[in-house]
N, CA, C, O and CB atoms as a CASP TS submission, in Angstrom:
PFRMAT TS
TARGET T0000
AUTHOR 0000-0000-0000
METHOD Language model
MODEL 1
PARENT N/A
ATOM      1  N   MET     1     144.041  69.800  84.647  1.00  0.00           N
ATOM      2  CA  MET     1     143.226  70.454  85.154  1.00  0.00           C
ATOM      3  C   MET     1     143.764  71.110  86.315  1.00  0.00           C
ATOM      4  O   MET     1     144.609  70.575  87.032  1.00  0.00           O
ATOM      5  CB  MET     1     142.224  69.761  85.331  1.00  0.00           C
ATOM      6  N   ALA     2     143.303  72.234  86.511  1.00  0.00           N
ATOM      7  CA  ALA     2     143.775  73.030  88.010  1.00  0.00           C
ATOM      8  C   ALA     2     143.327  72.297  89.018  1.00  0.00           C
ATOM      9  O   ALA     2     142.390  71.499  88.981  1.00  0.00           O
ATOM     10  CB  ALA     2     143.177  74.547  88.311  1.00  0.00           C
ATOM     11  N   GLU     3     144.137  72.627  90.099  1.00  0.00           N
ATOM     12  CA  GLU     3     143.660  71.883  91.367  1.00  0.00           C
ATOM     13  C   GLU     3     142.546  72.663  91.967  1.00  0.00           C
ATOM     14  O   GLU     3     142.500  73.893  91.954  1.00  0.00           O
ATOM     15  CB  GLU     3     144.828  71.697  92.462  1.00  0.00           C
ATOM     16  N   ARG     4     141.747  71.967  92.437  1.00  0.00           N
ATOM     17  CA  ARG     4     140.571  72.968  93.350  1.00  0.00           C
ATOM     18  C   ARG     4     140.951  72.884  94.892  1.00  0.00           C
ATOM     19  O   ARG     4     141.558  72.019  95.524  1.00  0.00           O
ATOM     20  CB  ARG     4     138.753  72.325  93.198  1.00  0.00           C
ATOM     21  N   LYS     5     140.431  73.975  95.236  1.00  0.00           N
ATOM     22  CA  LYS     5     140.779  74.061  96.887  1.00  0.00           C
ATOM     23  C   LYS     5     139.797  73.824  97.582  1.00  0.00           C
ATOM     24  O   LYS     5     138.711  74.376  97.400  1.00  0.00           O
ATOM     25  CB  LYS     5     141.246  75.324  97.449  1.00  0.00           C
ATOM     26  N   HIS     6     140.051  72.869  98.589  1.00  0.00           N
ATOM     27  CA  HIS     6     138.986  72.573  99.422  1.00  0.00           C
ATOM     28  C   HIS     6     138.788  73.209 100.589  1.00  0.00           C
ATOM     29  O   HIS     6     139.747  73.263 101.359  1.00  0.00           O
ATOM     30  CB  HIS     6     138.999  71.433  99.692  1.00  0.00           C
ATOM     31  N   PHE     7     137.629  73.771 100.945  1.00  0.00           N
ATOM     32  CA  PHE     7     137.090  74.278 102.238  1.00  0.00           C
ATOM     33  C   PHE     7     136.660  73.271 103.211  1.00  0.00           C
ATOM     34  O   PHE     7     136.063  72.212 103.018  1.00  0.00           O
ATOM     35  CB  PHE     7     135.970  75.127 102.003  1.00  0.00           C
ATOM     36  N   ASP     8     137.089  73.818 104.318  1.00  0.00           N
ATOM     37  CA  ASP     8     136.165  73.094 105.763  1.00  0.00           C
ATOM     38  C   ASP     8     135.151  73.585 105.879  1.00  0.00           C
ATOM     39  O   ASP     8     134.999  74.666 105.310  1.00  0.00           O
ATOM     40  CB  ASP     8     136.651  73.207 107.213  1.00  0.00           C
ATOM     41  N   ASP     9     134.072  73.037 106.627  1.00  0.00           N
ATOM     42  CA  ASP     9     132.759  73.888 106.853  1.00  0.00           C
ATOM     43  C   ASP     9     132.795  74.773 107.371  1.00  0.00           C
ATOM     44  O   ASP     9     131.715  75.363 107.325  1.00  0.00           O
ATOM     45  CB  ASP     9     131.854  73.492 107.396  1.00  0.00           C
ATOM     46  N   ARG    10     134.028  75.586 108.274  1.00  0.00           N
ATOM     47  CA  ARG    10     133.930  76.826 108.897  1.00  0.00           C
ATOM     48  C   ARG    10     134.350  78.017 107.610  1.00  0.00           C
ATOM     49  O   ARG    10     133.750  79.085 107.496  1.00  0.00           O
ATOM     50  CB  ARG    10     135.011  76.808 110.319  1.00  0.00           C
ATOM     51  N   GLN    11     135.275  77.664 106.873  1.00  0.00           N
ATOM     52  CA  GLN    11     135.508  78.331 105.815  1.00  0.00           C
ATOM     53  C   GLN    11     134.151  78.651 104.899  1.00  0.00           C
ATOM     54  O   GLN    11     133.718  79.768 104.618  1.00  0.00           O
ATOM     55  CB  GLN    11     136.533  77.575 105.138  1.00  0.00           C
ATOM     56  N   LEU    12     133.715  77.625 104.593  1.00  0.00           N
ATOM     57  CA  LEU    12     132.451  77.512 103.424  1.00  0.00           C
ATOM     58  C   LEU    12     131.364  78.445 104.172  1.00  0.00           C
ATOM     59  O   LEU    12     130.706  79.256 103.520  1.00  0.00           O
ATOM     60  CB  LEU    12     131.735  75.653 103.114  1.00  0.00           C
ATOM     61  N   ASP    13     131.216  78.309 105.462  1.00  0.00           N
ATOM     62  CA  ASP    13     130.215  79.252 106.541  1.00  0.00           C
ATOM     63  C   ASP    13     130.512  80.557 106.154  1.00  0.00           C
ATOM     64  O   ASP    13     129.572  81.282 105.830  1.00  0.00           O
ATOM     65  CB  ASP    13     130.520  79.120 108.287  1.00  0.00           C
ATOM     66  N   ALA    14     131.791  81.037 106.128  1.00  0.00           N
ATOM     67  CA  ALA    14     132.344  82.147 106.143  1.00  0.00           C
ATOM     68  C   ALA    14     131.747  83.136 104.915  1.00  0.00           C
ATOM     69  O   ALA    14     131.167  84.222 104.889  1.00  0.00           O
ATOM     70  CB  ALA    14     133.784  81.853 106.111  1.00  0.00           C
ATOM     71  N   VAL    15     132.320  81.928 103.671  1.00  0.00           N
ATOM     72  CA  VAL    15     131.900  82.511 102.441  1.00  0.00           C
ATOM     73  C   VAL    15     130.481  82.612 102.286  1.00  0.00           C
ATOM     74  O   VAL    15     129.957  83.477 101.584  1.00  0.00           O
ATOM     75  CB  VAL    15     132.407  81.807 101.368  1.00  0.00           C
ATOM     76  N   LEU    16     129.938  81.864 102.841  1.00  0.00           N
ATOM     77  CA  LEU    16     128.445  81.758 102.565  1.00  0.00           C
ATOM     78  C   LEU    16     127.674  83.220 103.088  1.00  0.00           C
ATOM     79  O   LEU    16     126.755  83.866 102.585  1.00  0.00           O
ATOM     80  CB  LEU    16     127.811  80.328 103.445  1.00  0.00           C
ATOM     81  N   GLU    17     128.415  83.408 104.220  1.00  0.00           N
ATOM     82  CA  GLU    17     127.848  84.519 104.963  1.00  0.00           C
ATOM     83  C   GLU    17     128.193  85.663 104.168  1.00  0.00           C
ATOM     84  O   GLU    17     127.300  86.503 104.065  1.00  0.00           O
ATOM     85  CB  GLU    17     128.348  84.645 106.417  1.00  0.00           C
ATOM     86  N   ARG    18     129.469  85.937 103.479  1.00  0.00           N
ATOM     87  CA  ARG    18     129.882  87.099 102.822  1.00  0.00           C
ATOM     88  C   ARG    18     128.801  87.420 101.767  1.00  0.00           C
ATOM     89  O   ARG    18     128.273  88.525 101.643  1.00  0.00           O
ATOM     90  CB  ARG    18     131.292  86.917 102.210  1.00  0.00           C
ATOM     91  N   LEU    19     128.503  86.208 100.938  1.00  0.00           N
ATOM     92  CA  LEU    19     127.958  86.232 100.086  1.00  0.00           C
ATOM     93  C   LEU    19     126.423  86.508 100.189  1.00  0.00           C
ATOM     94  O   LEU    19     125.733  86.770  99.204  1.00  0.00           O
ATOM     95  CB  LEU    19     128.340  85.302  99.611  1.00  0.00           C
ATOM     96  N   ASP    20     126.002  86.434 101.320  1.00  0.00           N
ATOM     97  CA  ASP    20     124.431  86.734 102.148  1.00  0.00           C
ATOM     98  C   ASP    20     124.608  88.344 102.178  1.00  0.00           C
ATOM     99  O   ASP    20     123.900  89.241 101.720  1.00  0.00           O
ATOM    100  CB  ASP    20     124.215  85.921 104.106  1.00  0.00           C
ATOM    101  N   ARG    21     125.777  88.359 102.865  1.00  0.00           N
ATOM    102  CA  ARG    21     125.543  90.002 103.036  1.00  0.00           C
ATOM    103  C   ARG    21     125.685  91.030 101.796  1.00  0.00           C
ATOM    104  O   ARG    21     125.178  92.151 101.820  1.00  0.00           O
ATOM    105  CB  ARG    21     126.622  90.534 104.079  1.00  0.00           C
ATOM    106  N   LEU    22     126.526  90.457 100.575  1.00  0.00           N
ATOM    107  CA  LEU    22     126.899  91.191  99.423  1.00  0.00           C
ATOM    108  C   LEU    22     125.402  91.220  98.756  1.00  0.00           C
ATOM    109  O   LEU    22     124.983  92.163  98.084  1.00  0.00           O
ATOM    110  CB  LEU    22     128.185  90.442  98.482  1.00  0.00           C
ATOM    111  N   CYS    23     124.720  90.112  99.036  1.00  0.00           N
ATOM    112  CA  CYS    23     123.207  90.434  98.340  1.00  0.00           C
ATOM    113  C   CYS    23     122.481  91.095  98.988  1.00  0.00           C
ATOM    114  O   CYS    23     121.570  91.702  98.426  1.00  0.00           O
ATOM    115  CB  CYS    23     122.351  89.393  98.041  1.00  0.00           C
ATOM    116  N   ASP    24     122.652  91.170 100.261  1.00  0.00           N
ATOM    117  CA  ASP    24     121.468  92.177 100.886  1.00  0.00           C
ATOM    118  C   ASP    24     122.045  93.427 100.631  1.00  0.00           C
ATOM    119  O   ASP    24     121.262  94.373 100.723  1.00  0.00           O
ATOM    120  CB  ASP    24     121.089  92.039 102.578  1.00  0.00           C
ATOM    121  N   GLU    25     123.248  93.696 100.324  1.00  0.00           N
ATOM    122  CA  GLU    25     123.969  95.044  99.856  1.00  0.00           C
ATOM    123  C   GLU    25     123.006  95.519  98.334  1.00  0.00           C
ATOM    124  O   GLU    25     122.299  96.471  98.004  1.00  0.00           O
ATOM    125  CB  GLU    25     125.966  94.651  99.457  1.00  0.00           C
ATOM    126  N   VAL    26     123.408  94.434  97.808  1.00  0.00           N
ATOM    127  CA  VAL    26     122.768  94.463  96.297  1.00  0.00           C
ATOM    128  C   VAL    26     121.097  94.995  96.049  1.00  0.00           C
ATOM    129  O   VAL    26     120.694  95.892  95.308  1.00  0.00           O
ATOM    130  CB  VAL    26     122.843  92.813  95.743  1.00  0.00           C
ATOM    131  N   HIS    27     120.310  94.072  96.972  1.00  0.00           N
ATOM    132  CA  HIS    27     118.987  94.509  97.055  1.00  0.00           C
ATOM    133  C   HIS    27     118.906  96.007  97.898  1.00  0.00           C
ATOM    134  O   HIS    27     118.165  96.887  97.462  1.00  0.00           O
ATOM    135  CB  HIS    27     118.139  93.302  97.781  1.00  0.00           C
ATOM    136  N   ALA    28     119.487  96.163  98.779  1.00  0.00           N
ATOM    137  CA  ALA    28     119.679  97.566  99.081  1.00  0.00           C
ATOM    138  C   ALA    28     119.875  99.032  98.109  1.00  0.00           C
ATOM    139  O   ALA    28     119.225 100.075  98.040  1.00  0.00           O
ATOM    140  CB  ALA    28     120.735  97.428  99.775  1.00  0.00           C
ATOM    141  N   LEU    29     121.071  98.541  97.441  1.00  0.00           N
ATOM    142  CA  LEU    29     121.072  99.580  96.202  1.00  0.00           C
ATOM    143  C   LEU    29     120.101  99.600  95.129  1.00  0.00           C
ATOM    144  O   LEU    29     119.786 100.623  94.521  1.00  0.00           O
ATOM    145  CB  LEU    29     122.233  99.458  95.490  1.00  0.00           C
ATOM    146  N   ASN    30     119.491  98.085  94.843  1.00  0.00           N
ATOM    147  CA  ASN    30     118.324  98.434  93.688  1.00  0.00           C
ATOM    148  C   ASN    30     117.186  99.149  94.288  1.00  0.00           C
ATOM    149  O   ASN    30     116.553  99.943  93.593  1.00  0.00           O
ATOM    150  CB  ASN    30     117.673  97.072  92.963  1.00  0.00           C
ATOM    151  N   ARG    31     116.747  98.858  95.985  1.00  0.00           N
ATOM    152  CA  ARG    31     115.763  99.714  96.134  1.00  0.00           C
ATOM    153  C   ARG    31     116.160 101.286  96.299  1.00  0.00           C
ATOM    154  O   ARG    31     115.237 102.100  96.338  1.00  0.00           O
ATOM    155  CB  ARG    31     115.043  99.220  97.229  1.00  0.00           C
ATOM    156  N   ARG    32     117.427 101.709  96.391  1.00  0.00           N
ATOM    157  CA  ARG    32     117.490 103.151  96.407  1.00  0.00           C
ATOM    158  C   ARG    32     117.567 103.608  94.909  1.00  0.00           C
ATOM    159  O   ARG    32     117.202 104.744  94.604  1.00  0.00           O
ATOM    160  CB  ARG    32     118.747 103.667  97.276  1.00  0.00           C
ATOM    161  N   MET    33     117.995 102.813  94.067  1.00  0.00           N
ATOM    162  CA  MET    33     117.954 103.172  92.617  1.00  0.00           C
ATOM    163  C   MET    33     116.639 103.340  92.069  1.00  0.00           C
ATOM    164  O   MET    33     116.472 104.280  91.293  1.00  0.00           O
ATOM    165  CB  MET    33     118.613 102.187  91.819  1.00  0.00           C
ATOM    166  N   ASP    34     115.442 102.395  92.416  1.00  0.00           N
ATOM    167  CA  ASP    34     114.111 102.405  91.908  1.00  0.00           C
ATOM    168  C   ASP    34     113.674 103.608  92.541  1.00  0.00           C
ATOM    169  O   ASP    34     113.020 104.382  91.841  1.00  0.00           O
ATOM    170  CB  ASP    34     113.231 101.139  92.210  1.00  0.00           C
ATOM    171  N   SER    35     113.879 103.882  93.586  1.00  0.00           N
ATOM    172  CA  SER    35     113.695 105.549  94.341  1.00  0.00           C
ATOM    173  C   SER    35     113.800 106.276  93.922  1.00  0.00           C
ATOM    174  O   SER    35     112.893 107.087  93.736  1.00  0.00           O
ATOM    175  CB  SER    35     114.260 106.101  95.177  1.00  0.00           C
ATOM    176  N   ALA    36     115.457 106.457  93.370  1.00  0.00           N
ATOM    177  CA  ALA    36     115.880 107.551  92.431  1.00  0.00           C
ATOM    178  C   ALA    36     115.181 107.785  91.425  1.00  0.00           C
ATOM    179  O   ALA    36     114.931 108.938  91.072  1.00  0.00           O
ATOM    180  CB  ALA    36     117.011 107.414  91.939  1.00  0.00           C
ATOM    181  N   GLU    37     114.660 106.509  90.668  1.00  0.00           N
ATOM    182  CA  GLU    37     114.030 106.853  88.976  1.00  0.00           C
ATOM    183  C   GLU    37     112.683 107.491  89.366  1.00  0.00           C
ATOM    184  O   GLU    37     112.251 108.433  88.702  1.00  0.00           O
ATOM    185  CB  GLU    37     113.694 105.233  87.767  1.00  0.00           C
ATOM    186  N   GLY    38     111.878 106.912  90.628  1.00  0.00           N
ATOM    187  CA  GLY    38     110.695 107.808  90.883  1.00  0.00           C
ATOM    188  C   GLY    38     110.742 108.969  90.970  1.00  0.00           C
ATOM    189  O   GLY    38     109.962 109.723  90.390  1.00  0.00           O
ATOM    190  N   LEU    39     112.027 109.463  91.999  1.00  0.00           N
ATOM    191  CA  LEU    39     111.787 110.575  92.062  1.00  0.00           C
ATOM    192  C   LEU    39     112.249 111.682  90.702  1.00  0.00           C
ATOM    193  O   LEU    39     111.919 112.854  90.521  1.00  0.00           O
ATOM    194  CB  LEU    39     112.324 110.781  93.288  1.00  0.00           C
ATOM    195  N   LEU    40     112.960 110.955  90.039  1.00  0.00           N
ATOM    196  CA  LEU    40     113.736 111.569  88.585  1.00  0.00           C
ATOM    197  C   LEU    40     112.199 111.934  87.921  1.00  0.00           C
ATOM    198  O   LEU    40     111.939 113.044  87.456  1.00  0.00           O
ATOM    199  CB  LEU    40     114.937 110.118  87.403  1.00  0.00           C
ATOM    200  N   ARG    41     111.256 110.826  87.962  1.00  0.00           N
ATOM    201  CA  ARG    41     110.029 111.063  86.936  1.00  0.00           C
ATOM    202  C   ARG    41     109.247 112.273  87.739  1.00  0.00           C
ATOM    203  O   ARG    41     108.658 113.144  87.098  1.00  0.00           O
ATOM    204  CB  ARG    41     108.922 109.501  86.677  1.00  0.00           C
ATOM    205  N   ILE    42     109.270 112.275  88.922  1.00  0.00           N
ATOM    206  CA  ILE    42     108.185 113.312  89.611  1.00  0.00           C
ATOM    207  C   ILE    42     109.156 114.459  89.403  1.00  0.00           C
ATOM    208  O   ILE    42     108.495 115.486  89.247  1.00  0.00           O
ATOM    209  CB  ILE    42     107.628 113.022  91.428  1.00  0.00           C
ATOM    210  N   ALA    43     110.515 114.709  89.334  1.00  0.00           N
ATOM    211  CA  ALA    43     110.854 115.831  89.117  1.00  0.00           C
ATOM    212  C   ALA    43     110.863 116.399  87.624  1.00  0.00           C
ATOM    213  O   ALA    43     111.018 117.599  87.396  1.00  0.00           O
ATOM    214  CB  ALA    43     111.945 115.868  89.695  1.00  0.00           C
ATOM    215  N   HIS    44     110.664 115.329  86.514  1.00  0.00           N
ATOM    216  CA  HIS    44     110.281 115.728  85.369  1.00  0.00           C
ATOM    217  C   HIS    44     108.739 116.503  85.174  1.00  0.00           C
ATOM    218  O   HIS    44     108.537 117.490  84.467  1.00  0.00           O
ATOM    219  CB  HIS    44     110.425 114.549  84.638  1.00  0.00           C
ATOM    220  N   GLU    45     107.849 115.862  85.898  1.00  0.00           N
ATOM    221  CA  GLU    45     106.399 115.920  85.823  1.00  0.00           C
ATOM    222  C   GLU    45     106.451 117.584  86.355  1.00  0.00           C
ATOM    223  O   GLU    45     105.954 118.554  85.783  1.00  0.00           O
ATOM    224  CB  GLU    45     105.457 114.605  86.901  1.00  0.00           C
ATOM    225  N   LEU    46     107.179 117.556  87.565  1.00  0.00           N
ATOM    226  CA  LEU    46     107.052 119.201  87.766  1.00  0.00           C
ATOM    227  C   LEU    46     107.670 120.313  87.174  1.00  0.00           C
ATOM    228  O   LEU    46     107.199 121.439  87.338  1.00  0.00           O
ATOM    229  CB  LEU    46     107.344 119.505  88.875  1.00  0.00           C
ATOM    230  N   SER    47     108.737 120.100  86.463  1.00  0.00           N
ATOM    231  CA  SER    47     109.377 120.573  85.466  1.00  0.00           C
ATOM    232  C   SER    47     107.913 121.045  84.282  1.00  0.00           C
ATOM    233  O   SER    47     107.559 122.167  83.920  1.00  0.00           O
ATOM    234  CB  SER    47     110.584 119.292  84.960  1.00  0.00           C
ATOM    235  N   THR    48     107.385 119.789  83.962  1.00  0.00           N
ATOM    236  CA  THR    48     106.467 120.392  82.962  1.00  0.00           C
ATOM    237  C   THR    48     105.267 120.864  83.347  1.00  0.00           C
ATOM    238  O   THR    48     104.582 121.324  82.434  1.00  0.00           O
ATOM    239  CB  THR    48     106.183 119.573  82.017  1.00  0.00           C
ATOM    240  N   LEU    49     104.726 120.891  84.631  1.00  0.00           N
ATOM    241  CA  LEU    49     103.638 121.509  85.263  1.00  0.00           C
ATOM    242  C   LEU    49     104.347 123.104  85.152  1.00  0.00           C
ATOM    243  O   LEU    49     103.830 123.937  84.407  1.00  0.00           O
ATOM    244  CB  LEU    49     103.265 120.807  86.949  1.00  0.00           C
ATOM    245  N   ASN    50     105.253 123.344  85.755  1.00  0.00           N
ATOM    246  CA  ASN    50     105.913 124.566  86.026  1.00  0.00           C
ATOM    247  C   ASN    50     106.072 125.346  84.551  1.00  0.00           C
ATOM    248  O   ASN    50     106.108 126.576  84.558  1.00  0.00           O
ATOM    249  CB  ASN    50     107.376 124.247  86.791  1.00  0.00           C
ATOM    250  N   GLU    51     106.133 124.880  83.744  1.00  0.00           N
ATOM    251  CA  GLU    51     106.244 125.465  82.455  1.00  0.00           C
ATOM    252  C   GLU    51     104.807 125.489  81.656  1.00  0.00           C
ATOM    253  O   GLU    51     104.629 126.212  80.676  1.00  0.00           O
ATOM    254  CB  GLU    51     107.337 124.653  81.663  1.00  0.00           C
ATOM    255  N   SER    52     103.955 124.742  82.113  1.00  0.00           N
ATOM    256  CA  SER    52     102.499 124.797  81.789  1.00  0.00           C
ATOM    257  C   SER    52     102.032 126.037  82.462  1.00  0.00           C
ATOM    258  O   SER    52     101.419 126.882  81.809  1.00  0.00           O
ATOM    259  CB  SER    52     101.670 123.499  82.278  1.00  0.00           C
ATOM    260  N   LEU    53     102.265 126.188  83.633  1.00  0.00           N
ATOM    261  CA  LEU    53     101.859 127.183  84.396  1.00  0.00           C
ATOM    262  C   LEU    53     102.123 128.759  84.027  1.00  0.00           C
ATOM    263  O   LEU    53     101.335 129.702  83.953  1.00  0.00           O
ATOM    264  CB  LEU    53     102.401 126.867  85.555  1.00  0.00           C
ATOM    265  N   GLN    54     103.707 128.665  83.799  1.00  0.00           N
ATOM    266  CA  GLN    54     104.189 129.823  83.115  1.00  0.00           C
ATOM    267  C   GLN    54     103.534 130.511  81.665  1.00  0.00           C
ATOM    268  O   GLN    54     103.432 131.678  81.288  1.00  0.00           O
ATOM    269  CB  GLN    54     105.523 129.441  82.876  1.00  0.00           C
ATOM    270  N   ALA    55     103.190 129.345  81.122  1.00  0.00           N
ATOM    271  CA  ALA    55     102.254 129.790  79.887  1.00  0.00           C
ATOM    272  C   ALA    55     101.149 130.223  80.064  1.00  0.00           C
ATOM    273  O   ALA    55     100.739 131.173  79.397  1.00  0.00           O
ATOM    274  CB  ALA    55     101.962 128.918  79.040  1.00  0.00           C
ATOM    275  N   LEU    56     100.416 129.635  80.995  1.00  0.00           N
ATOM    276  CA  LEU    56      99.050 130.040  81.490  1.00  0.00           C
ATOM    277  C   LEU    56      98.964 131.455  82.063  1.00  0.00           C
ATOM    278  O   LEU    56      97.956 132.158  82.126  1.00  0.00           O
ATOM    279  CB  LEU    56      98.592 129.074  82.567  1.00  0.00           C
ATOM    280  N   ALA    57     100.343 131.777  82.517  1.00  0.00           N
ATOM    281  CA  ALA    57     100.585 133.158  83.174  1.00  0.00           C
ATOM    282  C   ALA    57     100.085 134.192  82.240  1.00  0.00           C
ATOM    283  O   ALA    57      99.134 134.970  82.174  1.00  0.00           O
ATOM    284  CB  ALA    57     102.140 133.442  83.504  1.00  0.00           C
ATOM    285  N   TYR    58     101.456 133.770  81.327  1.00  0.00           N
ATOM    286  CA  TYR    58     101.721 134.780  80.358  1.00  0.00           C
ATOM    287  C   TYR    58     100.528 134.991  79.469  1.00  0.00           C
ATOM    288  O   TYR    58     100.088 136.119  79.245  1.00  0.00           O
ATOM    289  CB  TYR    58     102.921 134.429  79.554  1.00  0.00           C
ATOM    290  N   ALA    59     100.000 133.876  78.955  1.00  0.00           N
ATOM    291  CA  ALA    59      98.432 134.092  78.433  1.00  0.00           C
ATOM    292  C   ALA    59      97.431 135.058  78.807  1.00  0.00           C
ATOM    293  O   ALA    59      96.784 135.915  78.204  1.00  0.00           O
ATOM    294  CB  ALA    59      97.741 133.047  78.690  1.00  0.00           C
ATOM    295  N   ALA    60      97.541 134.486  80.454  1.00  0.00           N
ATOM    296  CA  ALA    60      96.531 135.364  80.898  1.00  0.00           C
ATOM    297  C   ALA    60      96.706 137.035  81.038  1.00  0.00           C
ATOM    298  O   ALA    60      95.775 137.837  81.102  1.00  0.00           O
ATOM    299  CB  ALA    60      96.223 134.832  82.145  1.00  0.00           C
ATOM    300  N   LEU    61      97.909 137.294  81.064  1.00  0.00           N
ATOM    301  CA  LEU    61      98.303 138.567  81.061  1.00  0.00           C
ATOM    302  C   LEU    61      98.116 139.412  79.433  1.00  0.00           C
ATOM    303  O   LEU    61      98.144 140.637  79.311  1.00  0.00           O
ATOM    304  CB  LEU    61      99.833 138.459  81.606  1.00  0.00           C
ATOM    305  N   GLY    62      97.959 138.583  78.470  1.00  0.00           N
ATOM    306  CA  GLY    62      97.671 139.164  77.389  1.00  0.00           C
ATOM    307  C   GLY    62      99.218 139.985  76.571  1.00  0.00           C
ATOM    308  O   GLY    62     100.377 139.573  76.632  1.00  0.00           O
ATOM    309  N   GLN    63      98.794 140.995  75.986  1.00  0.00           N
ATOM    310  CA  GLN    63      99.807 141.600  75.310  1.00  0.00           C
ATOM    311  C   GLN    63     100.414 142.547  76.319  1.00  0.00           C
ATOM    312  O   GLN    63     101.556 142.950  76.101  1.00  0.00           O
ATOM    313  CB  GLN    63      99.326 142.266  74.035  1.00  0.00           C
ATOM    314  N   GLN    64      99.776 142.938  77.388  1.00  0.00           N
ATOM    315  CA  GLN    64     100.713 143.816  78.236  1.00  0.00           C
ATOM    316  C   GLN    64     101.332 143.217  79.536  1.00  0.00           C
ATOM    317  O   GLN    64     100.881 142.277  80.192  1.00  0.00           O
ATOM    318  CB  GLN    64      99.950 145.044  78.659  1.00  0.00           C
ATOM    319  N   GLY    65     102.484 143.969  79.783  1.00  0.00           N
ATOM    320  CA  GLY    65     103.273 143.187  80.675  1.00  0.00           C
ATOM    321  C   GLY    65     102.716 142.870  82.163  1.00  0.00           C
ATOM    322  O   GLY    65     101.507 143.103  82.198  1.00  0.00           O
ATOM    323  N   PRO    66     103.176 142.455  83.287  1.00  0.00           N
ATOM    324  CA  PRO    66     102.588 142.740  84.335  1.00  0.00           C
ATOM    325  C   PRO    66     103.163 144.173  85.283  1.00  0.00           C
ATOM    326  O   PRO    66     104.242 144.758  85.371  1.00  0.00           O
ATOM    327  CB  PRO    66     102.659 141.451  85.003  1.00  0.00           C
ATOM    328  N   GLN    67     101.986 144.318  85.818  1.00  0.00           N
ATOM    329  CA  GLN    67     102.245 145.828  86.535  1.00  0.00           C
ATOM    330  C   GLN    67     102.568 145.663  87.765  1.00  0.00           C
ATOM    331  O   GLN    67     101.756 145.202  88.567  1.00  0.00           O
ATOM    332  CB  GLN    67     101.066 146.826  86.586  1.00  0.00           C
ATOM    333  N   VAL    68     103.973 146.061  88.156  1.00  0.00           N
ATOM    334  CA  VAL    68     104.369 145.844  89.418  1.00  0.00           C
ATOM    335  C   VAL    68     104.617 147.035  90.302  1.00  0.00           C
ATOM    336  O   VAL    68     105.171 148.008  89.792  1.00  0.00           O
ATOM    337  CB  VAL    68     105.448 145.098  89.351  1.00  0.00           C
ATOM    338  N   ARG    69     104.334 147.064  91.336  1.00  0.00           N
ATOM    339  CA  ARG    69     104.483 148.418  92.058  1.00  0.00           C
ATOM    340  C   ARG    69     105.692 148.184  92.901  1.00  0.00           C
ATOM    341  O   ARG    69     105.883 147.080  93.412  1.00  0.00           O
ATOM    342  CB  ARG    69     103.149 148.879  92.986  1.00  0.00           C
ATOM    343  N   ARG    70     106.522 149.188  93.067  1.00  0.00           N
ATOM    344  CA  ARG    70     107.808 149.257  93.721  1.00  0.00           C
ATOM    345  C   ARG    70     107.364 149.814  95.056  1.00  0.00           C
ATOM    346  O   ARG    70     106.534 150.706  95.231  1.00  0.00           O
ATOM    347  CB  ARG    70     108.938 150.164  92.935  1.00  0.00           C
ATOM    348  N   ARG    71     108.297 148.905  96.301  1.00  0.00           N
ATOM    349  CA  ARG    71     108.149 149.459  97.548  1.00  0.00           C
ATOM    350  C   ARG    71     109.009 150.887  97.625  1.00  0.00           C
ATOM    351  O   ARG    71     110.119 150.897  97.091  1.00  0.00           O
ATOM    352  CB  ARG    71     108.613 148.370  98.615  1.00  0.00           C
ATOM    353  N   ARG    72     108.573 151.957  98.205  1.00  0.00           N
ATOM    354  CA  ARG    72     109.714 153.032  98.294  1.00  0.00           C
ATOM    355  C   ARG    72     110.305 152.682  99.599  1.00  0.00           C
ATOM    356  O   ARG    72     109.751 152.251 100.610  1.00  0.00           O
ATOM    357  CB  ARG    72     109.206 154.670  98.244  1.00  0.00           C
ATOM    358  N   SER    73     111.661 152.980  99.347  1.00  0.00           N
ATOM    359  CA  SER    73     112.567 152.870 100.740  1.00  0.00           C
ATOM    360  C   SER    73     112.098 153.848 101.659  1.00  0.00           C
ATOM    361  O   SER    73     111.641 154.966 101.421  1.00  0.00           O
ATOM    362  CB  SER    73     114.187 153.145 100.548  1.00  0.00           C
ATOM    363  N   ALA    74     112.312 153.152 102.962  1.00  0.00           N
ATOM    364  CA  ALA    74     112.012 154.373 104.074  1.00  0.00           C
ATOM    365  C   ALA    74     112.863 155.044 104.659  1.00  0.00           C
ATOM    366  O   ALA    74     112.521 155.917 105.457  1.00  0.00           O
ATOM    367  CB  ALA    74     111.400 154.051 105.114  1.00  0.00           C
TER
END
């Protein structure tokens, strides 16, 4: 059986403190990922809405294309 390394109280406290910091960092990363997933869903919905609005705009134009007036250069 492999030898086990014994920690004194100070070393154990340092290891536990480091573990606590790592846990805090993992929690922060999870919050960021949750937020990013929410933003991806919003972006997808906005894209779908944009496509729907474009389809409605073209349907409202009917068979004719848009009439665009060009400005004259001064």
